[in-house]
FIKOLZA-1660 file (N, C-alpha, C; in steps of 0.1 Angstrom, whole numbers, plus 5000, padded with zeros to 4 digits):
% residues 184
   i   px   py   pz ch aa at
   1 1520 0207 5363  A  X  N
   1 1531 0202 5371  A  X CA
   1 1534 0190 5362  A  X  C
   2 1549 0193 5362  A  X  N
   2 1563 0189 5355  A  X CA
   2 1564 0178 5353  A  X  C
   3 1562 0171 5343  A  X  N
   3 1562 0153 5349  A  X CA
   3 1569 0147 5358  A  X  C
   4 1571 0138 5359  A  X  N
   4 1585 0128 5368  A  X CA
   4 1601 0123 5359  A  X  C
   5 1596 0126 5349  A  X  N
   5 1607 0121 5336  A  X CA
   5 1611 0133 5333  A  X  C
   6 1626 0133 5326  A  X  N
   6 1632 0145 5321  A  X CA
   6 1638 0136 5309  A  X  C
   7 1635 0146 5297  A  X  N
   7 1635 0142 5283  A  X CA
   7 1647 0156 5282  A  X  C
   8 1660 0148 5284  A  X  N
   8 1674 0154 5271  A  X CA
   8 1676 0154 5262  A  X  C
   9 1674 0164 5252  A  X  N
   9 1676 0167 5238  A  X CA
   9 1685 0171 5233  A  X  C
  10 1691 0163 5224  A  X  N
  10 1705 0160 5224  A  X CA
  10 1716 0155 5227  A  X  C
  11 1733 0158 5226  A  X  N
  11 1742 0158 5232  A  X CA
  11 1742 0173 5242  A  X  C
  12 1747 0164 5254  A  X  N
  12 1750 0173 5265  A  X CA
  12 1765 0174 5264  A  X  C
  13 1773 0190 5273  A  X  N
  13 1789 0196 5269  A  X CA
  13 1787 0202 5282  A  X  C
  14 1796 0200 5288  A  X  N
  14 1802 0205 5303  A  X CA
  14 1801 0195 5313  A  X  C
  15 1802 0198 5325  A  X  N
  15 1798 0184 5337  A  X CA
  15 1811 0180 5339  A  X  C
  16 1823 0193 5339  A  X  N
  16 1831 0190 5347  A  X CA
  16 1834 0182 5358  A  X  C
  17 1837 0172 5358  A  X  N
  17 1841 0167 5378  A  X CA
  17 1832 0162 5381  A  X  C
  18 1826 0159 5371  A  X  N
  18 1814 0146 5382  A  X CA
  18 1813 0137 5383  A  X  C
  19 1816 0123 5395  A  X  N
  19 1810 0112 5404  A  X CA
  19 1805 0110 5404  A  X  C
  20 1806 0092 5401  A  X  N
  20 1794 0084 5405  A  X CA
  20 1798 0080 5423  A  X  C
  21 1778 0086 5427  A  X  N
  21 1779 0081 5445  A  X CA
  21 1769 0069 5442  A  X  C
  22 1770 0061 5451  A  X  N
  22 1758 0048 5450  A  X CA
  22 1752 0058 5463  A  X  C
  23 1741 0050 5470  A  X  N
  23 1739 0046 5477  A  X CA
  23 1719 0051 5479  A  X  C
  24 1719 0049 5497  A  X  N
  24 1706 0051 5493  A  X CA
  24 1697 0067 5496  A  X  C
  25 1689 0067 5494  A  X  N
  25 1683 0085 5501  A  X CA
  25 1686 0089 5508  A  X  C
  26 1692 0099 5516  A  X  N
  26 1701 0110 5517  A  X CA
  26 1687 0118 5523  A  X  C
  27 1684 0122 5531  A  X  N
  27 1676 0128 5538  A  X CA
  27 1685 0144 5535  A  X  C
  28 1690 0149 5541  A  X  N
  28 1699 0162 5541  A  X CA
  28 1710 0163 5533  A  X  C
  29 1711 0171 5527  A  X  N
  29 1719 0181 5518  A  X CA
  29 1730 0178 5516  A  X  C
  30 1738 0172 5504  A  X  N
  30 1752 0162 5503  A  X CA
  30 1761 0178 5511  A  X  C
  31 1776 0170 5503  A  X  N
  31 1782 0188 5506  A  X CA
  31 1787 0193 5493  A  X  C
  32 1783 0185 5480  A  X  N
  32 1787 0191 5468  A  X CA
  32 1769 0197 5462  A  X  C
  33 1760 0195 5472  A  X  N
  33 1745 0208 5472  A  X CA
  33 1743 0207 5481  A  X  C
  34 1737 0224 5481  A  X  N
  34 1729 0230 5497  A  X CA
  34 1716 0220 5498  A  X  C
  35 1706 0215 5483  A  X  N
  35 1695 0210 5489  A  X CA
  35 1697 0191 5486  A  X  C
  36 1702 0188 5475  A  X  N
  36 1706 0171 5469  A  X CA
  36 1713 0165 5483  A  X  C
  37 1711 0153 5486  A  X  N
  37 1708 0143 5489  A  X CA
  37 1725 0143 5488  A  X  C
  38 1734 0139 5495  A  X  N
  38 1750 0135 5495  A  X CA
  38 1754 0121 5483  A  X  C
  39 1743 0107 5483  A  X  N
  39 1743 0102 5476  A  X CA
  39 1731 0101 5466  A  X  C
  40 1730 0095 5457  A  X  N
  40 1721 0091 5449  A  X CA
  40 1710 0083 5457  A  X  C
  41 1702 0087 5457  A  X  N
  41 1686 0080 5463  A  X CA
  41 1678 0071 5447  A  X  C
  42 1676 0064 5460  A  X  N
  42 1666 0051 5454  A  X CA
  42 1657 0056 5448  A  X  C
  43 1651 0053 5437  A  X  N
  43 1642 0059 5427  A  X CA
  43 1626 0051 5437  A  X  C
  44 1620 0059 5440  A  X  N
  44 1603 0055 5450  A  X CA
  44 1611 0058 5462  A  X  C
  45 1620 0059 5468  A  X  N
  45 1620 0068 5481  A  X CA
  45 1618 0078 5479  A  X  C
  46 1616 0080 5489  A  X  N
  46 1608 0097 5492  A  X CA
  46 1617 0110 5492  A  X  C
  47 1610 0118 5490  A  X  N
  47 1616 0133 5493  A  X CA
  47 1602 0142 5491  A  X  C
  48 1609 0159 5501  A  X  N
  48 1603 0165 5499  A  X CA
  48 1607 0178 5490  A  X  C
  49 1613 0178 5486  A  X  N
  49 1616 0190 5473  A  X CA
  49 1610 0185 5464  A  X  C
  50 1597 0193 5460  A  X  N
  50 1587 0192 5450  A  X CA
  50 1595 0198 5437  A  X  C
  51 1592 0190 5422  A  X  N
  51 1605 0199 5417  A  X CA
  51 1619 0201 5416  A  X  C
  52 1625 0190 5417  A  X  N
  52 1641 0192 5419  A  X CA
  52 1649 0181 5412  A  X  C
  53 1658 0187 5409  A  X  N
  53 1667 0177 5394  A  X CA
  53 1681 0176 5405  A  X  C
  54 1688 0172 5406  A  X  N
  54 1700 0166 5414  A  X CA
  54 1707 0151 5402  A  X  C
  55 1721 0159 5401  A  X  N
  55 1729 0156 5381  A  X CA
  55 1744 0148 5392  A  X  C
  56 1742 0130 5397  A  X  N
  56 1748 0119 5400  A  X CA
  56 1763 0123 5400  A  X  C
  57 1763 0118 5386  A  X  N
  57 1776 0115 5377  A  X CA
  57 1767 0121 5364  A  X  C
  58 1776 0120 5354  A  X  N
  58 1772 0130 5340  A  X CA
  58 1763 0122 5337  A  X  C
  59 1753 0131 5329  A  X  N
  59 1741 0127 5327  A  X CA
  59 1730 0119 5339  A  X  C
  60 1732 0112 5349  A  X  N
  60 1724 0101 5355  A  X CA
  60 1720 0113 5368  A  X  C
  61 1709 0119 5359  A  X  N
  61 1699 0126 5369  A  X CA
  61 1692 0119 5376  A  X  C
  62 1683 0124 5391  A  X  N
  62 1667 0121 5395  A  X CA
  62 1662 0130 5395  A  X  C
  63 1653 0123 5399  A  X  N
  63 1642 0143 5399  A  X CA
  63 1628 0138 5411  A  X  C
  64 1629 0148 5426  A  X  N
  64 1619 0146 5433  A  X CA
  64 1608 0151 5425  A  X  C
  65 1600 0149 5426  A  X  N
  65 1581 0153 5418  A  X CA
  65 1572 0148 5424  A  X  C
  66 1565 0148 5430  A  X  N
  66 1551 0143 5440  A  X CA
  66 1550 0134 5449  A  X  C
  67 1564 0137 5458  A  X  N
  67 1573 0130 5465  A  X CA
  67 1577 0120 5463  A  X  C
  68 1586 0113 5458  A  X  N
  68 1592 0104 5454  A  X CA
  68 1599 0109 5443  A  X  C
  69 1619 0099 5442  A  X  N
  69 1629 0102 5434  A  X CA
  69 1624 0087 5426  A  X  C
  70 1628 0100 5411  A  X  N
  70 1630 0093 5396  A  X CA
  70 1639 0096 5393  A  X  C
  71 1640 0084 5384  A  X  N
  71 1655 0086 5370  A  X CA
  71 1651 0093 5360  A  X  C
  72 1656 0100 5355  A  X  N
  72 1654 0111 5341  A  X CA
  72 1656 0102 5330  A  X  C
  73 1653 0102 5324  A  X  N
  73 1651 0096 5306  A  X CA
  73 1656 0106 5299  A  X  C
  74 1667 0097 5295  A  X  N
  74 1673 0111 5288  A  X CA
  74 1677 0099 5273  A  X  C
  75 1670 0115 5266  A  X  N
  75 1668 0115 5247  A  X CA
  75 1676 0118 5238  A  X  C
  76 1680 0113 5227  A  X  N
  76 1685 0121 5219  A  X CA
  76 1703 0118 5215  A  X  C
  77 1707 0106 5222  A  X  N
  77 1716 0104 5222  A  X CA
  77 1722 0106 5241  A  X  C
  78 1735 0097 5233  A  X  N
  78 1743 0095 5245  A  X CA
  78 1745 0112 5253  A  X  C
  79 1748 0114 5265  A  X  N
  79 1750 0125 5272  A  X CA
  79 1766 0126 5265  A  X  C
  80 1769 0139 5270  A  X  N
  80 1791 0139 5271  A  X CA
  80 1792 0153 5275  A  X  C
  81 1790 0148 5287  A  X  N
  81 1794 0156 5299  A  X CA
  81 1804 0161 5298  A  X  C
  82 1816 0154 5292  A  X  N
  82 1832 0160 5288  A  X CA
  82 1832 0160 5276  A  X  C
  83 1835 0173 5270  A  X  N
  83 1834 0173 5256  A  X CA
  83 1842 0166 5250  A  X  C
  84 1855 0165 5258  A  X  N
  84 1861 0153 5251  A  X CA
  84 1878 0165 5242  A  X  C
  85 1882 0155 5232  A  X  N
  85 1890 0170 5223  A  X CA
  85 1887 0171 5218  A  X  C
  86 1886 0182 5207  A  X  N
  86 1882 0189 5198  A  X CA
  86 1890 0186 5185  A  X  C
  87 1869 0181 5175  A  X  N
  87 1882 0178 5163  A  X CA
  87 1889 0183 5159  A  X  C
  88 1897 0176 5148  A  X  N
  88 1911 0178 5141  A  X CA
  88 1912 0195 5135  A  X  C
  89 1899 0198 5126  A  X  N
  89 1895 0207 5118  A  X CA
  89 1887 0227 5130  A  X  C
  90 1894 0219 5141  A  X  N
  90 1887 0231 5149  A  X CA
  90 1898 0237 5149  A  X  C
  91 1889 0255 5145  A  X  N
  91 1904 0270 5150  A  X CA
  91 1911 0267 5165  A  X  C
  92 1919 0273 5166  A  X  N
  92 1929 0272 5175  A  X CA
  92 1923 0277 5191  A  X  C
  93 1916 0295 5181  A  X  N
  93 1907 0299 5194  A  X CA
  93 1890 0301 5188  A  X  C
  94 1880 0299 5200  A  X  N
  94 1870 0309 5201  A  X CA
  94 1868 0318 5191  A  X  C
  95 1872 0328 5194  A  X  N
  95 1871 0337 5189  A  X CA
  95 1871 0335 5171  A  X  C
  96 1873 0329 5168  A  X  N
  96 1882 0326 5147  A  X CA
  96 1862 0318 5145  A  X  C
  97 1856 0313 5156  A  X  N
  97 1847 0308 5144  A  X CA
  97 1832 0318 5149  A  X  C
  98 1825 0318 5133  A  X  N
  98 1813 0334 5138  A  X CA
  98 1799 0323 5140  A  X  C
  99 1793 0325 5156  A  X  N
  99 1778 0316 5155  A  X CA
  99 1771 0317 5148  A  X  C
 100 1766 0311 5145  A  X  N
 100 1752 0313 5134  A  X CA
 100 1759 0307 5115  A  X  C
 101 1770 0308 5118  A  X  N
 101 1772 0308 5107  A  X CA
 101 1774 0295 5096  A  X  C
 102 1775 0294 5085  A  X  N
 102 1775 0279 5081  A  X CA
 102 1795 0271 5086  A  X  C
 103 1788 0261 5088  A  X  N
 103 1801 0252 5088  A  X CA
 103 1795 0236 5077  A  X  C
 104 1812 0233 5079  A  X  N
 104 1806 0218 5073  A  X CA
 104 1810 0207 5067  A  X  C
 105 1810 0210 5081  A  X  N
 105 1812 0190 5093  A  X CA
 105 1804 0192 5107  A  X  C
 106 1791 0187 5109  A  X  N
 106 1785 0188 5114  A  X CA
 106 1785 0179 5124  A  X  C
 107 1784 0176 5131  A  X  N
 107 1791 0167 5144  A  X CA
 107 1801 0173 5147  A  X  C
 108 1809 0182 5142  A  X  N
 108 1823 0187 5147  A  X CA
 108 1822 0193 5160  A  X  C
 109 1830 0192 5173  A  X  N
 109 1831 0196 5180  A  X CA
 109 1843 0205 5184  A  X  C
 110 1841 0224 5193  A  X  N
 110 1854 0224 5196  A  X CA
 110 1856 0232 5204  A  X  C
 111 1862 0222 5219  A  X  N
 111 1864 0225 5233  A  X CA
 111 1869 0239 5234  A  X  C
 112 1865 0250 5237  A  X  N
 112 1877 0260 5242  A  X CA
 112 1874 0262 5259  A  X  C
 113 1888 0269 5270  A  X  N
 113 1886 0275 5280  A  X CA
 113 1873 0279 5284  A  X  C
 114 1866 0285 5271  A  X  N
 114 1858 0299 5278  A  X CA
 114 1843 0296 5272  A  X  C
 115 1847 0283 5261  A  X  N
 115 1830 0279 5258  A  X CA
 115 1833 0264 5252  A  X  C
 116 1824 0263 5242  A  X  N
 116 1825 0253 5239  A  X CA
 116 1811 0252 5223  A  X  C
 117 1819 0249 5208  A  X  N
 117 1814 0255 5198  A  X CA
 117 1811 0241 5193  A  X  C
 118 1802 0236 5184  A  X  N
 118 1798 0229 5177  A  X CA
 118 1787 0231 5163  A  X  C
 119 1792 0223 5154  A  X  N
 119 1788 0224 5142  A  X CA
 119 1772 0217 5146  A  X  C
 120 1762 0224 5137  A  X  N
 120 1754 0216 5143  A  X CA
 120 1740 0213 5135  A  X  C
 121 1730 0212 5132  A  X  N
 121 1719 0216 5123  A  X CA
 121 1716 0204 5115  A  X  C
 122 1710 0210 5102  A  X  N
 122 1701 0219 5109  A  X CA
 122 1690 0215 5110  A  X  C
 123 1683 0224 5119  A  X  N
 123 1672 0216 5125  A  X CA
 123 1652 0226 5119  A  X  C
 124 1641 0218 5129  A  X  N
 124 1635 0225 5117  A  X CA
 124 1627 0239 5123  A  X  C
 125 1625 0249 5119  A  X  N
 125 1614 0239 5103  A  X CA
 125 1625 0252 5093  A  X  C
 126 1634 0248 5089  A  X  N
 126 1645 0246 5082  A  X CA
 126 1654 0241 5077  A  X  C
 127 1648 0218 5076  A  X  N
 127 1660 0210 5077  A  X CA
 127 1665 0209 5064  A  X  C
 128 1662 0220 5051  A  X  N
 128 1678 0218 5043  A  X CA
 128 1686 0230 5043  A  X  C
 129 1685 0239 5052  A  X  N
 129 1692 0250 5054  A  X CA
 129 1707 0245 5055  A  X  C
 130 1711 0235 5056  A  X  N
 130 1729 0238 5057  A  X CA
 130 1732 0242 5078  A  X  C
 131 1745 0231 5081  A  X  N
 131 1745 0227 5099  A  X CA
 131 1749 0245 5095  A  X  C
 132 1750 0247 5116  A  X  N
 132 1756 0261 5112  A  X CA
 132 1766 0260 5130  A  X  C
 133 1768 0270 5132  A  X  N
 133 1778 0270 5147  A  X CA
 133 1768 0278 5152  A  X  C
 134 1771 0269 5165  A  X  N
 134 1763 0270 5180  A  X CA
 134 1778 0272 5189  A  X  C
 135 1777 0286 5197  A  X  N
 135 1791 0285 5205  A  X CA
 135 1782 0289 5219  A  X  C
 136 1784 0284 5232  A  X  N
 136 1782 0285 5244  A  X CA
 136 1791 0286 5251  A  X  C
 137 1787 0286 5264  A  X  N
 137 1776 0293 5272  A  X CA
 137 1779 0308 5272  A  X  C
 138 1769 0316 5275  A  X  N
 138 1767 0330 5275  A  X CA
 138 1781 0340 5284  A  X  C
 139 1775 0348 5280  A  X  N
 139 1791 0356 5290  A  X CA
 139 1787 0358 5300  A  X  C
 140 1799 0353 5310  A  X  N
 140 1792 0355 5326  A  X CA
 140 1783 0345 5329  A  X  C
 141 1782 0328 5320  A  X  N
 141 1783 0317 5326  A  X CA
 141 1793 0307 5330  A  X  C
 142 1795 0303 5338  A  X  N
 142 1803 0285 5342  A  X CA
 142 1804 0276 5333  A  X  C
 143 1817 0278 5332  A  X  N
 143 1824 0270 5324  A  X CA
 143 1838 0258 5327  A  X  C
 144 1829 0244 5330  A  X  N
 144 1823 0239 5321  A  X CA
 144 1804 0237 5327  A  X  C
 145 1795 0235 5326  A  X  N
 145 1782 0229 5328  A  X CA
 145 1782 0228 5341  A  X  C
 146 1775 0235 5348  A  X  N
 146 1776 0236 5368  A  X CA
 146 1769 0219 5366  A  X  C
 147 1776 0213 5379  A  X  N
 147 1766 0197 5382  A  X CA
 147 1749 0204 5379  A  X  C
 148 1737 0195 5379  A  X  N
 148 1726 0200 5380  A  X CA
 148 1723 0197 5400  A  X  C
 149 1721 0210 5407  A  X  N
 149 1716 0210 5420  A  X CA
 149 1724 0212 5427  A  X  C
 150 1740 0221 5421  A  X  N
 150 1750 0226 5425  A  X CA
 150 1747 0241 5431  A  X  C
 151 1746 0249 5435  A  X  N
 151 1749 0260 5442  A  X CA
 151 1747 0274 5432  A  X  C
 152 1743 0283 5426  A  X  N
 152 1743 0298 5422  A  X CA
 152 1739 0304 5430  A  X  C
 153 1742 0320 5423  A  X  N
 153 1739 0332 5427  A  X CA
 153 1734 0335 5421  A  X  C
 154 1732 0343 5408  A  X  N
 154 1721 0350 5403  A  X CA
 154 1710 0345 5399  A  X  C
 155 1695 0346 5407  A  X  N
 155 1689 0339 5401  A  X CA
 155 1683 0344 5390  A  X  C
 156 1679 0333 5380  A  X  N
 156 1673 0335 5370  A  X CA
 156 1683 0335 5357  A  X  C
 157 1694 0334 5360  A  X  N
 157 1701 0334 5352  A  X CA
 157 1704 0317 5343  A  X  C
 158 1701 0318 5331  A  X  N
 158 1699 0308 5316  A  X CA
 158 1713 0305 5315  A  X  C
 159 1719 0292 5307  A  X  N
 159 1736 0290 5308  A  X CA
 159 1727 0280 5298  A  X  C
 160 1729 0279 5280  A  X  N
 160 1731 0271 5273  A  X CA
 160 1741 0266 5267  A  X  C
 161 1750 0251 5265  A  X  N
 161 1755 0245 5267  A  X CA
 161 1761 0237 5253  A  X  C
 162 1744 0239 5251  A  X  N
 162 1743 0228 5234  A  X CA
 162 1736 0235 5224  A  X  C
 163 1734 0228 5211  A  X  N
 163 1722 0241 5205  A  X CA
 163 1713 0234 5209  A  X  C
 164 1711 0222 5214  A  X  N
 164 1692 0218 5220  A  X CA
 164 1696 0213 5235  A  X  C
 165 1691 0219 5245  A  X  N
 165 1684 0209 5248  A  X CA
 165 1694 0210 5269  A  X  C
 166 1709 0214 5264  A  X  N
 166 1718 0216 5273  A  X CA
 166 1719 0229 5280  A  X  C
 167 1703 0230 5285  A  X  N
 167 1708 0241 5296  A  X CA
 167 1708 0245 5308  A  X  C
 168 1708 0253 5317  A  X  N
 168 1706 0251 5331  A  X CA
 168 1701 0270 5335  A  X  C
 169 1695 0268 5343  A  X  N
 169 1689 0279 5352  A  X CA
 169 1692 0283 5365  A  X  C
 170 1700 0297 5373  A  X  N
 170 1695 0294 5386  A  X CA
 170 1680 0296 5392  A  X  C
 171 1678 0286 5398  A  X  N
 171 1664 0284 5401  A  X CA
 171 1661 0278 5417  A  X  C
 172 1658 0290 5428  A  X  N
 172 1663 0293 5447  A  X CA
 172 1677 0288 5445  A  X  C
 173 1684 0293 5442  A  X  N
 173 1697 0288 5445  A  X CA
 173 1704 0280 5442  A  X  C
 174 1699 0273 5430  A  X  N
 174 1707 0256 5426  A  X CA
 174 1707 0260 5414  A  X  C
 175 1714 0254 5403  A  X  N
 175 1712 0253 5384  A  X CA
 175 1705 0239 5388  A  X  C
 176 1695 0248 5376  A  X  N
 176 1686 0234 5377  A  X CA
 176 1685 0228 5359  A  X  C
 177 1676 0224 5356  A  X  N
 177 1672 0218 5341  A  X CA
 177 1673 0232 5332  A  X  C
 178 1668 0237 5325  A  X  N
 178 1660 0253 5314  A  X CA
 178 1659 0244 5300  A  X  C
 179 1650 0249 5301  A  X  N
 179 1638 0244 5287  A  X CA
 179 1649 0251 5275  A  X  C
 180 1660 0251 5274  A  X  N
 180 1663 0258 5259  A  X CA
 180 1663 0251 5251  A  X  C
 181 1656 0260 5237  A  X  N
 181 1655 0256 5226  A  X CA
 181 1663 0247 5209  A  X  C
 182 1657 0245 5198  A  X  N
 182 1672 0245 5197  A  X CA
 182 1674 0256 5183  A  X  C
 183 1683 0257 5174  A  X  N
 183 1691 0269 5173  A  X CA
 183 1704 0268 5170  A  X  C
 184 1710 0278 5163  A  X  N
 184 1720 0273 5157  A  X CA
 184 1731 0288 5158  A  X  C
% end
């Protein structure tokens, strides 16, 4: 059984258009989600969907597990659901970047209408390998990253939006966090 706390690793990208909504636990699905309450449920309040994650603001995820809502623990740095402007030295098009190729400025993020590329790493088991480009999401995935808990149509579709930990998977008709690994 998955723990009631979610660890989001590294930075996250996408999430365009998410706004905060406060409130008590709602029993019915909200207009933005077929299964999540319309407003953010109070931590500890009861829920009936085991293993359900809902995102109410960029990076503000609550989890229904063991019959109660709990807040998610975010790790690896602050979430960046709006990737913001591209770094000054980004190429003008995504096609000018070769995924997994070496890059000079670790931490640079290049934002395009079709995806995001980030100069990342290096990662274990080769921490001295140097930084490389990661580009996502995969072809056929929505851009920006969909809000966790919103409807999706392709069962088991996985979309990766960052080199570590910001993936989603279409589960039971809604986008849920995916356990994507690290890599460039």
